[in-house]
C-alpha positions in Angstrom: -138.4 -39.6 -42.5 -135.8 -37.5 -40.7 -136.4 -36.0 -37.3 -136.2 -32.4 -38.6 -138.8 -33.2 -41.3 -141.6 -34.2 -38.8 -144.3 -31.9 -38.0 -144.5 -29.9 -34.8 -140.9 -29.8 -33.9 -139.7 -27.5 -36.6 -138.1 -24.8 -34.7 -135.3 -23.5 -36.9 -133.0 -22.4 -34.3 -129.3 -22.6 -34.8 -127.2 -24.9 -32.5 -125.3 -23.2 -29.8 -121.6 -23.0 -30.2 -119.3 -24.4 -27.5 -118.1 -21.7 -25.3 -114.7 -23.3 -24.8 -114.2 -23.7 -28.7 -115.5 -20.2 -29.3 -113.0 -18.7 -26.9 -110.1 -21.1 -28.2 -109.7 -22.6 -24.8 -108.1 -26.1 -25.0 -108.9 -27.6 -21.5 -111.7 -27.0 -18.9 -109.9 -26.0 -15.6 -111.3 -27.0 -12.4 -110.0 -23.8 -10.8 -112.0 -21.6 -13.0 -115.1 -21.7 -10.9 -117.0 -18.7 -12.6 -116.8 -20.7 -16.0 -117.9 -23.9 -14.5 -120.9 -22.3 -12.8 -122.4 -21.8 -16.2 -122.5 -25.5 -16.6 -124.2 -26.1 -13.2 -128.0 -25.7 -12.5 -129.3 -23.7 -9.7 -130.0 -27.1 -7.9 -126.3 -28.2 -8.3 -126.6 -30.6 -11.2 -124.3 -30.7 -14.2 -126.3 -29.4 -17.2 -126.5 -31.5 -20.3 -124.8 -30.7 -23.7 -128.1 -30.0 -25.3 -128.6 -27.2 -22.8 -125.0 -25.8 -22.6 -124.2 -26.1 -26.2 -120.7 -27.6 -25.3 -119.2 -30.0 -27.7 -118.7 -33.7 -26.6 -115.0 -33.3 -25.8 -115.4 -30.1 -23.6 -118.6 -31.3 -21.9 -116.8 -34.4 -20.7 -113.9 -32.1 -19.5 -116.4 -29.9 -17.9 -117.9 -32.8 -15.9 -114.6 -33.9 -14.8 -113.6 -30.5 -13.8 -117.0 -29.9 -11.8 -116.4 -33.2 -9.9 -112.8 -32.1 -9.0 -114.0 -28.7 -7.9 -116.7 -30.3 -5.7 -114.3 -32.6 -4.1 -111.8 -29.5 -3.3 -115.0 -27.6 -2.0 -114.7 -24.9 -4.7 -118.2 -25.9 -5.9 -121.2 -27.1 -3.9 -122.5 -30.7 -4.4 -126.2 -29.5 -4.0 -128.1 -26.2 -3.7 -127.7 -24.1 -0.7 -130.6 -23.1 1.5 -133.8 -24.8 2.5 -136.0 -23.8 -0.4 -137.5 -27.3 -0.7 -140.7 -27.2 -2.8 -141.7 -30.8 -2.3 -141.5 -33.5 -5.0 -141.2 -37.3 -5.0 -139.5 -37.8 -1.6 -141.8 -35.4 0.1 -144.0 -38.1 1.8 -144.8 -38.2 5.5 -142.5 -41.0 6.8 -143.9 -41.0 10.4 -147.0 -42.9 9.6 
């Protein structure tokens, strides 16, 4: 049985096209910060191909470009501000 034939998960949405292939851009450039921000979450993480719709080739180029841009301080490593909402590491360590 194929994955798409299973019950419950039958959303018939089309796959997103790669923004780089659509605009006929050959290489992801680390200096194009506005384009790279599309591929970064609000927390500063690199989004996956499933979410961004990028093809495999361009997603790996984007990941490399984001890492270079972070190294050159063009992009942040983490989200700015103290909007900490708690989570796994939010335990009281003073006990």
